[in-house]
N, C-alpha and C positions, 0 to 999 in steps of 0.2 A: 330570881332572874338577875343576870349580871348587868353591870353598868358599863357604858362606854362614853368617853368624852370626845369632842371633835378633835382635840389635840392628839389623842391616841389614833384616831382614824387617819389624820393627816400624816402622822409618823409612819404608818403602815403603807400608805399610798405610794405608788411608783412615781407619780407626778401630780401636779395641781389639776390638770384636766380630768384625771380619773376621779378626783374628789368631787369636782363640780358636777360631772356626769352622774356620779353615784347619788349625790344629793338630789338631783332632778328625778332620778328613778324612784327614790324613796318617797319624796314629797308628791310625786305624780301618781302614786298608787300602783307602782309597777309590780308589786308582789301579790300573787293570787293565793299563795299558801305560805304559812309560816309554822315551823315546828321546832321544839327543843327537847332535850333529854331531861329526865327528872333530876339528874345530878348536875345539870347546868354546864356540862362540858361540851355539848354538841348542839349546834344550831343549823337549821337548813330552811330552804324555802324554794318556791317556784316563782320565777320572774319572767314577765313578758319580754320577749326579744323581737328581733326583726324577722325571724323565721316563723314557721307554722307552729312549732312546738315551743313550749316554755323552757327556759334554762333552769337546770337544777343547780342550786348554789348551796354550799355548806361551809361551816367554819368549825374546826375541831380545836378545842381548848384543853385537851388532856395534858398538853405541855404548855403551861401558862406563858412561859417566856418565848415560845416559838409556836404560835398557833398555825394550823395548817388550813389553807383555803383551797377549795375545789369548786370548779364551775364547768358546766358542759358547753359553754360558749367557745367560739374559736379563738378568742383573744390570747395573745402570748404574754400579756402583762400579768404579773403576779404580785399582789392580788388584783384581779380585774375589777372593773367598775361595778359589776353585779355583786361581787364579794364585799366590796366597800359599801354598797347600798344595803346589804344585809346587816352590816354593822350599824348603819344609820337607823335601820329598823329597830335594832336592839337599843340604841341610844335614845330613840324616840319613844321607848316603852310601849311598842306595838304589842298586840296580843299574839302570843305564840302557844299553840297547842302542845301539851306535854305528851310525848310518845317515846317509843323505843328507838334505840340507836340502830341504824341499818346494819345488817350482817356484814356487808362488804367493808363498812367503816371499821367494825370491830376486828375484822381480819387484817386490815391495813395497820391498825394499832398494834396487833400482835407481832406483825412482821417488823415494824419499826422498833418495838421494844426489844425484839430478838437481836436486831442489828446493834442497838445501843449497848445491850448486855455484852455482846461479843467485843465491842470496842473497849468497854470498861475492863473486861477480862484481859484483853491484850495490853492495855495500859498498866494494869496491876502486875502483870508478869514481865513487864519491861520489853515487850515486843516492839519492834520498829517496823516501819513500813518500807524501809529500804529493800528492794528486791533481791539484791545480791551484793557481795563484796566487790565484784567487778564493776557493777553499776555505781556503787558508792565511790570507788576509786576514780571512775570516769568523771563523776560529778565534781569531785575535789580537783581533779586536773583541769577541768573546764573553768572552775572558779579561780584557780591559780593563773591560768592563761589570761583570764579577764583582768586580773589585778595588774599583770605585766603590761597589758594593753593600756590600762588606765594610766600607768606611770609614763608610758610613751606620750600619751595625750597631755599629761601635766607638763612634760618637758617642752612640748610644742607651745603650750599656753604660756609657759614661763618666758620663752623667747619673745613672744608678742607683748607680754606685759613689760618686760625689760625695755623693749623698743619704745613703748609709750612713755615709760618712766624717764628714759634718757632724752627723748624728744621733748617731753614736757606737754602737759595737757593744754597749756596756753596756746599751743599751735593746732589744737584740734578743730579750730574753725576752718582750716584749709586742708586738713589731711583727707586723703581718699579713704572711704569706708569699705571699699570692696574687699580688701584683704581681711579685714576684721569680720565682715559678714561671712566670708568663706571659712574662717577659722571657727566661728560659732557653729557652722554646719558640721565641720570636721569633728568637733568635740563629741557630737552624738555618736559618731563612728568609733570613738575611743571609749564608749560606755561612760561618758561623763555628762549626763544631762544636768546635774547640779551646776557645775562650772559653766556649762553652755548657757544656762539661764542668766547667770551673772554677766556673761559676755554679751548676750543679746541686750541686756539692760544697759550696758555700757555703750553699745552702738546706738541705741535709741536716744540716749542722752547726748551723745556727740552729734547725731543727726539733728536733734532739736536745737542744739546750740548753733549749728551752722545756719539754721533757718531764722532764728530770732535774736541770737547773741545774748540771751537771757543768762545772767550770772548764776541763776539757780541751777541751770543744767550743768554748768561747770562744777559747782559744788557737789551735785549728785554724782557726776562722773568720777570725781575724786574719791568719794566714799565707796563707789562700786569698785574702783581700782584698788583701794586699800583692802577691801574684802577679798578680791581675787588674789592679791599677793599673800594675804594671810592663809587663804584656803590652799593655795598652791604649796606653800611651805609645810603646813601642818599635814596636808593630805599625803604628800610624798613620803614624809617620815612615817606616817601611819601605815601606808601600804608596804613600805620597805620592811617594817617590823613584822607585818603579817606574813610576808614571804620568808623572812628569817626564821620565824617560829613555825613555819609550815602550817599556818592556821588561817585559811582563806574564808572561814565561815563568818556570818554576820555576828556582830557583838553590840554591846550597849554604848559604843562610842558615837557621839553626835555626827562624826565625820562619815559614818556609814550612809546616813541619809543625805548629808550635804553633797556627797559625790553622786547621788542619784539612786541610792538603794531604796527599795520599796519594802516596807515592813508588812508581814502578815501577823494577824492577831496571835496565832499560836507561837510565833517566834518571840513576840514581846512577852507573852505569858511564860514561855520556857526560860526566859532570861530573868524572870522574877519581877518584870515591870508591870505589876498589876496590883489592884486593891479589890477587896470584896465588900459587898453591901454598902455601896456609896449612894448618897443622896445629893443630887445636883440641882441648882437653881440657875437658870440662864439670866445673865445680867444684860447682855446685849447681843444683837445679831445684825450683820450687814453683809452685803455682797460687794466684793472688790474685783475689778478687772485688772489682771496682770498682763500688760502688753508684751513683756519679754517672754513669758511662758505661754502666751496666747490662750489663756483660760480664765474662767471666772472662779473666784474662791468664795465659798460660803463660810464666813468667819463668825463663829459663836464663842462667847466667853461665859464661863460657868463658875459658880462658887460652890465649893463643897460645904453643905449646910453644917456638917459636924466638925470640920477642921478649918474652914475659911480659905483653904487653898484655891487659888484661881487658875483654871486651866482653859484650854481653848479647843474647839473642834474646827477642823479645816476640811471642807469637801471641795475637791478640785474637779472642775468641769471644763475640759478642753473644748475649744470652739468646734473642733472636728467631730466631737461626740456629744454635743449638747442634748440631742434628743434621746440619747441612751443613758445618760447619767441623771439621776434624780436630783433636783435642787432641794436643798434643805430649807427650813423655815424657822421663824421664831417659835419659841416654846414658852408657854405661860403657866406651866405646871411644874411640880417637882419630879425630876426624872429619878426613878429608883433603879439603880444598876446593880445586878448581882455580881458581875465581874467587870471591873473597869481596867482597861489596858492603857498604859501611857508610854509616850515616846521618850527617849533620852533627851535631856535638855536642862535648862535652868528654871527661871521664872516662867509661869504660864505654859507648862508642858502641854503638848498636844495629846488629846485623849481620844479613845474610841471604845465602842462596846458592841456586843452582839445582841444580847437581849435587854429589854428595858420595859418597865411599867411606869405609869404616871399617877400622881396623886395631887389633889388641889393644894395650892400654896396656903399655908396657915400663918397666922400672925407670929406664932412661935418660930417658924422657919425664917421669916424676915428678921425678927429680933436676933436670932442666932447669927445670921450672916452679918448684920450691922455691928455686932460686938467684935468682929474680926477686923474691922476697918482701921487703917492707920489714924492716929490721933492728930497728926500735924503733917505739914508738907515736908519738913526736913526728914522725918523718920521714913516717909514713903520714898523720897528722892534718893536716899542712900543706897538701898538695894538695887534700885533702878539704874543708878550710875554704874554700879559694879557690873550689872548685867550688860549694859550697853558697851562696856569696855571689851567684851567678847565680840569680835568682829564677825563671828559665825552665828551669833544669835540674831533675832529680829531687832530692828532699830526702834522698837517701841515696846512698852510693857503695860499690861493692864493692872490697875490698882484701885482699891476701895479706900476712900479718904473722907474723914469727917470735915465738915466746913461750918463756919459760923454764918457766912452769907456769900451769895453770888450776885454780882451786879456789874454795872458798867462804870468805867472811869475814863477820863480824858487823858490822852497823851499827845505827843507832838504830831501824830498823824491822824488824830480824831478820837473816836471812842473805841475802847476794847472791853471785852468781858474778862473779869478776873474772879478768882475764888480766894477767899480769905479764911484762914484757919483760926483757931482760938488763941493763938499766940500773936496774931496780927500779921503773920507772914502771908504773902500773896503769890499766886502763880497765874500766868495768863492762860485763859481758855482760848484755844485757837483751832481753826479748821486745818487739818493736815493734808497738804497736797490737793489732789482731786477727789478726796473723800467727801461724803455728803456733809452739807452745812448743818451741823447740829446746833450751832449757836442760834440760828433762826428759830428753832423749836423752843429755846429757853424763853423767848419773849411771848410765845403763844400759850404757855402753861396757864390754865385758868386760875389756879390757886397759887398766887405768887408767894405764899407762906412756905411753899415747898423749897424756895430758894434760901431758906434760913434754917440753920441747925439740923441738917440732915447729912446723908452720906452720898458722895458722888462716886460713880464708877467711870473711869476714863482711861485713855491710853496716854501714858507719859512718854515723851520723846525729847530728843535734843535737836533744836532748830539750828542748822548749820549756818544759816545766813546771819541770824541775830545772836548766835552764840549763847543760847539760854535754854533751860528746860521749860517745855510747855506741856499743856494737858488738853487732849482732845476729848471732850465730854461725850459720854454715851448714854448714861442713865442716872437717875437719882433714886436711891433706895430709901424707903421710909417704912415705918412699922405698919402702914396701911397697904403698901404695895410698891411696885417698881414703876417709876415714870420714865418711859423710854423716849429717848431723843432720836432713836433710829427705829424704823419699822414698828 
């Protein structure tokens, strides 16, 4: 009989409520019949529902990476709470009678296999799905037209940025924001959601400065303006070159996404941006609200157990679609990914995958990740500084770093947390902006020995006001486990 962990069930669930409801069904004795196949690829059961008849629930594992869930209930969620409850029955080692796989399931398997074989044959023979040369030409013409429209938008944006640069941000406390808000809306019509987000962020900082005159908003506005200027210059050259070469297709340039392009997994894979048989361990997880984008971002950082490379997952949940987009969660097991797709970029590339299985974290996995940590602050700061010079990258980088000890010291403003490496060098541990206060969690760690001779995972960034590199602590990695300061 197969095994299931709660982590696997949570990963498959469409949302948290479905998991909670499924757990109640299973613990409340909701199943009146349970059956499985002798080869352990098919599980089914009858579950009590709100109607007169029981719901028939099944889970087909003939394709381990893409199990198929079926249920006779009217829910549109997939998998529904009854399917998840069946998984809880499996995880709980409930008794399943061994029986034959129903004929209708065998027939559906045959049809699915036939479709997959047809796809494989088409791929092997180089067949393409493009319906006709005429349609292909029309698609290319549409993409070319879009690029020309984007260049028009960049020209409009340049005028506004030049106006701000000439006027000086020092006058932003009195400037009217209406024209800038209007421009932010217009950039969406020019197919420039990326620059639109930057402009929204600039307006928010200017608006906040007008309210409280906090210099921090001024510094942030300057940084956003620098990024807008860099994006405008690089993007215009990038789009001009695509028009000259008559190549409007997506490529592996980071500017494609910065301008608002949305990647599909098959596009990334076709460009060779993929790795096979990857094992990942999550180092931290947090939810950030981006007011400029008007969406929540589920941000997870992962370490490749075999190479030490640190990547991130980003799940965007717009406010307008919160109930339709599943929120991601912390992962406490090793994710085994058959094919990992990654986005163009520098440090901490964004990653995605389609299929995944999970395995318990072993001591050897933790020790493997620890070996890849930077040995001192200077060696970690060097690549981070190089990354931060690229104005189109994130303004923070995730790093694993050995430390001798973590503790408090006094400075002119009171006490601060610092991390000291084996060379005696120190870096301040600081809460970044409105992110969660992870420093408070440090003092609550029961075993304070964890603050000596371990590895810290954190986000290194440059503080504009104090003009120094700081570190936002996220977790402490030990040979016994990961102590999370977030979630």
